[in-house]
C-alpha positions in Angstrom: -70.4 124.5 194.0 -73.3 124.3 191.5 -72.1 127.5 189.9 -68.7 126.0 189.1 -70.4 123.0 187.6 -72.6 125.3 185.4 -69.7 127.6 184.2 -67.5 124.6 183.5 -68.9 123.6 180.2 -69.0 127.4 179.1 -65.4 127.6 179.9 -64.5 124.3 177.9 -66.6 125.7 174.8 -64.7 129.0 175.0 -61.3 127.3 175.0 -62.0 125.4 172.0 -63.2 128.4 169.7 -60.4 129.6 167.4 -59.5 132.8 165.5 -58.7 132.6 161.9 -55.0 132.1 161.0 -53.4 134.0 158.1 -53.9 131.1 155.5 -57.7 131.3 156.2 -60.0 133.3 154.0 -62.1 136.0 155.7 -65.8 135.0 155.9 -67.9 135.6 152.7 -70.0 138.8 152.7 -73.9 138.5 152.3 -75.3 140.1 149.5 -78.5 142.1 149.9 -80.9 141.1 147.0 -83.7 143.1 147.9 -85.6 145.0 145.4 -84.2 148.7 145.5 -81.1 147.6 147.3 -77.9 149.1 146.3 -75.3 146.7 145.1 -72.3 146.0 147.7 -68.9 145.5 146.6 -68.0 143.7 143.3 -67.7 140.0 143.7 -64.1 138.8 143.6 -62.7 135.6 142.4 -61.1 133.4 144.9 -57.6 133.2 143.9 -56.0 129.9 144.0 -52.4 128.9 144.3 -51.1 127.4 141.0 -51.0 123.6 141.0 -47.7 122.1 139.8 -47.9 119.3 137.1 -46.3 116.0 138.1 -45.8 113.1 135.6 -46.3 109.9 137.3 -45.5 107.9 134.2 -42.0 109.3 133.1 -40.0 106.7 134.9 -42.0 104.1 133.7 -41.9 105.3 130.0 -38.0 105.4 130.6 -37.8 101.8 131.7 -40.3 100.7 129.0 -38.1 102.4 126.4 -34.9 100.5 127.6 -36.7 97.3 127.1 -37.7 98.3 123.3 -34.8 100.4 122.3 -32.8 98.4 119.8 -29.7 100.1 120.7 -30.2 98.9 124.5 -28.8 95.7 125.7 -32.2 95.1 127.3 -33.8 94.6 124.0 -31.7 91.2 123.4 -33.7 88.6 125.1 -32.3 85.4 123.8 -29.4 83.3 125.5 -28.1 80.3 123.3 -26.4 76.9 124.4 -24.0 74.3 123.2 -25.3 71.0 122.7 -26.5 69.3 125.8 -25.3 72.2 128.1 -27.1 74.4 130.2 -24.3 76.8 131.5 -24.1 80.5 130.4 -21.5 81.4 128.0 -19.4 84.3 128.6 -20.7 86.2 125.6 -24.1 86.4 127.3 -23.0 87.1 131.0 -23.3 90.9 130.4 -26.7 90.4 129.1 -27.8 88.6 132.2 -26.3 91.3 134.4 -28.3 94.1 132.5 -31.7 92.2 132.9 -30.7 91.7 136.6 -30.1 95.4 137.0 -33.4 96.0 135.4 -35.2 93.9 137.8 -33.6 95.3 140.9 -34.1 98.8 139.8 -37.8 98.0 138.8 -39.3 95.9 141.6 -42.7 95.8 140.0 -41.4 94.0 136.8 -41.7 90.4 136.3 -39.8 88.1 133.9 -40.7 84.8 132.3 -37.5 82.8 131.5 -38.4 80.2 128.9 -35.9 77.2 128.5 -35.8 75.6 125.0 -34.0 72.7 123.4 -33.5 71.3 119.9 -35.2 68.1 118.5 -32.6 65.7 119.6 -33.3 63.6 122.7 -36.4 62.4 124.2 -39.3 64.8 125.1 -38.6 64.3 128.8 -35.0 64.8 128.5 -35.8 68.0 126.4 -38.1 69.4 128.9 -35.7 68.8 131.9 -32.8 70.3 129.8 -35.0 73.3 129.0 -35.8 73.6 132.7 -32.1 73.5 133.6 -31.3 76.3 131.1 -34.1 78.3 132.5 -32.8 77.8 136.2 -29.3 78.6 135.4 -30.5 82.1 133.9 -32.7 82.6 137.0 -29.8 81.7 139.4 -27.5 84.4 137.5 -30.2 86.9 137.5 -30.7 86.4 141.3 -27.0 86.5 141.9 -26.8 89.8 140.3 -29.5 91.5 142.0 -32.9 90.3 140.8 -35.6 89.1 143.1 -36.6 85.4 142.8 -40.3 86.8 143.4 -40.1 88.5 140.1 -38.8 85.6 138.2 -40.8 82.5 136.9 -39.1 79.7 134.9 -40.8 77.2 132.2 -39.5 74.9 130.0 -40.9 74.1 126.5 -38.2 71.5 125.7 -38.4 70.9 121.8 -42.1 72.3 121.7 -41.4 75.6 120.3 -38.7 75.7 117.8 -37.6 78.8 116.0 -36.1 76.8 113.0 -37.7 73.4 111.9 -35.0 72.1 109.7 -32.7 69.1 110.9 -29.2 70.4 110.6 -26.8 71.9 113.2 -27.4 75.7 112.2 -31.1 75.2 113.1 -30.7 73.1 116.1 -28.3 75.8 117.5 -31.1 78.5 117.1 -33.4 76.1 118.9 -31.2 75.7 122.0 -31.7 78.9 123.7 -33.6 80.6 126.7 -35.9 83.5 126.0 -36.5 86.3 128.5 -40.0 87.8 128.5 -41.2 90.5 130.7 -44.8 89.9 131.8 -45.4 93.2 133.9 -43.7 96.6 134.2 
């Protein structure tokens, strides 16, 4: 019985040993560097398989170029409104759908929607109107595939006009929502 207990660890160690597979390199030879020793075989460089190049930014560059390409609908970022309205006009629905698809296809992208109004009305009313305009765009983007976690809405009311004259043409340019991408 004692002999079995002594032999058992040696059997386990023998079972753990392995033989080199075809993919493994043979062990390196030992070079004799004593004075007067004849040089053995010439050293051979180890052949490494080629490494394939992978461009991890290609998709990101394509997505960014769509946002900045003037020919792309995604480069358009303003939605304009009628006086005292916050419903999206039919002419801007394809624009909202395109931005929704962009968010759906780029889950790391973040969108800031800024609601604005013209100078007419009280400050509080204009802030509320800008927020309703921003929320209408946010709802439309989410209805078309964008995620609510990618969208933030803010209202500036009348605080950030693009035009400062007091006439209908100028007021029409200030009644808007601006879409800004904060992260891609």
